[in-house]
C-alpha positions as CSV (number, residue, x, y, z in Angstrom):
1,X,-0.2,0.0,-0.1
2,X,1.6,3.6,-1.1
3,X,0.3,6.5,1.1
4,X,1.0,9.8,0.3
5,X,0.8,12.3,2.7
6,X,0.2,16.2,2.1
7,X,1.8,18.7,4.1
8,X,-0.9,21.2,5.1
9,X,1.7,23.5,6.9
10,X,5.2,23.7,7.9
11,X,5.4,23.6,11.5
12,X,7.9,26.2,12.8
13,X,8.8,27.6,15.8
14,X,9.2,31.5,16.9
15,X,12.7,32.3,18.5
16,X,13.4,35.2,21.4
17,X,16.2,37.3,22.2
18,X,17.0,39.1,25.3
19,X,20.2,41.0,23.8
20,X,22.8,42.2,26.1
21,X,26.4,42.9,25.6
22,X,28.0,40.2,27.8
23,X,25.1,37.8,26.9
24,X,22.0,36.9,24.6
25,X,19.6,35.1,26.5
26,X,17.3,33.1,23.8
27,X,14.0,31.3,24.3
28,X,11.6,29.4,21.7
29,X,8.4,28.0,21.2
30,X,7.8,24.3,20.4
31,X,7.1,23.7,16.7
32,X,3.1,24.2,17.0
33,X,4.1,27.9,18.9
34,X,1.9,26.7,22.0
35,X,4.5,27.1,24.6
36,X,7.4,29.6,25.3
37,X,10.3,27.8,26.9
38,X,14.0,29.1,27.8
39,X,16.6,27.8,25.5
40,X,20.2,29.2,26.5
41,X,22.4,32.2,26.4
42,X,25.0,32.9,23.9
43,X,27.8,35.5,23.6
44,X,27.1,38.5,21.3
45,X,30.3,37.2,19.0
46,X,28.9,33.7,18.4
47,X,25.3,34.2,18.2
48,X,25.2,33.9,14.1
49,X,27.5,30.9,14.2
50,X,24.9,29.4,16.8
51,X,21.5,30.6,14.9
52,X,23.2,29.1,11.9
53,X,23.6,25.9,13.3
54,X,20.2,26.0,15.1
55,X,18.6,26.2,11.9
56,X,19.8,22.9,10.2
57,X,17.9,21.6,13.0
58,X,15.0,23.5,13.1
59,X,12.9,25.8,11.5
60,X,12.1,29.3,13.0
61,X,9.2,31.4,11.6
62,X,9.4,34.7,13.2
63,X,12.7,36.2,15.7
64,X,11.1,38.2,18.6
65,X,14.0,40.9,19.6
66,X,13.1,42.9,23.2
67,X,13.5,46.6,22.4
68,X,15.0,48.3,25.6
69,X,13.0,51.4,25.9
70,X,12.3,53.9,28.5
71,X,9.4,54.8,30.6
72,X,8.6,57.7,27.9
73,X,8.7,55.1,25.2
74,X,11.7,56.1,23.7
75,X,14.7,54.2,23.2
76,X,17.3,53.5,26.2
77,X,21.3,54.0,26.0
78,X,21.3,50.1,25.4
79,X,19.0,50.3,22.1
80,X,21.6,51.3,19.8
81,X,23.1,47.9,20.3
82,X,19.7,45.9,19.6
83,X,19.5,48.3,16.3
84,X,22.8,46.7,15.1
85,X,21.8,43.4,15.8
86,X,18.5,43.6,14.4
87,X,19.9,44.7,11.2
88,X,22.8,41.9,10.8
89,X,19.5,39.9,11.9
90,X,17.7,40.9,8.9
91,X,20.5,40.6,6.9
92,X,21.6,37.1,8.0
93,X,18.7,35.7,7.6
94,X,16.1,37.7,5.0
95,X,13.4,34.8,5.0
96,X,13.0,34.7,8.9
97,X,10.3,37.4,9.8
98,X,12.1,39.8,12.7
99,X,9.5,41.7,15.0
100,X,10.6,44.0,17.9
101,X,8.5,43.7,21.3
102,X,9.0,46.3,24.2
103,X,11.1,44.7,27.1
104,X,10.6,47.2,29.9
105,X,10.8,45.0,33.4
106,X,11.7,41.7,32.0
107,X,14.8,41.3,33.8
108,X,13.3,42.4,37.0
109,X,10.0,40.1,36.0
110,X,13.0,37.4,35.1
111,X,14.5,37.8,38.7
112,X,11.3,37.8,40.7
113,X,10.5,34.8,39.3
114,X,13.3,33.2,40.1
115,X,13.5,34.4,43.6
116,X,10.1,32.9,43.7
117,X,10.7,29.6,42.5
118,X,12.4,28.4,45.3
119,X,16.0,28.0,43.8
120,X,18.9,27.9,45.5
121,X,20.9,31.2,46.3
122,X,23.7,30.8,43.5
123,X,21.0,29.8,41.1
124,X,19.2,33.0,41.6
125,X,22.4,35.1,41.2
126,X,23.1,33.3,37.8
127,X,22.6,36.3,35.6
128,X,22.4,33.4,32.4
129,X,19.5,32.4,33.9
130,X,17.9,35.7,34.0
131,X,18.9,36.5,30.5
132,X,17.1,33.1,29.0
133,X,14.1,33.8,31.5
134,X,13.9,37.5,30.2
135,X,13.9,36.3,26.7
136,X,10.9,33.7,27.3
137,X,8.9,36.3,29.0
138,X,9.6,38.7,25.9
139,X,8.4,35.7,24.1
140,X,5.4,35.1,26.0
141,X,4.3,39.0,25.5
142,X,4.6,38.1,21.5
143,X,2.9,35.3,21.9
144,X,0.0,36.9,23.9
145,X,-0.5,40.0,22.0
146,X,-0.9,37.9,18.7
147,X,-3.4,35.4,20.5
148,X,-1.3,32.3,20.4
């Protein structure tokens, strides 16, 4: 018996970044785009090699990048670094959508979540963990605004 399967839609993940000059926190969804999960942190110098390797295994529909804003909605001082990252992301991966999400308070929210989780003190002070959880919050914020 010969069965032919028709691929109705491609299952693709969303990936979010909490950009920092020392570390970039990364989060992804499952292929059905239901759950946002912390993935890892990568040094900014290594991010594009990491992404190229990751994209050999997984398909990404959209990159979601946290945009650091001040309380009045203008760019913060660190926004210039994010702008450069956005530009290179679009150039390196032109077929993947790139969107920005307001990342105000994500680091504080991540630190608070870690503190409330009951983790041991040395885990609470892990800045990489804060960055990946911040990326997860950025991704969940995007998913919530899009009605995922």
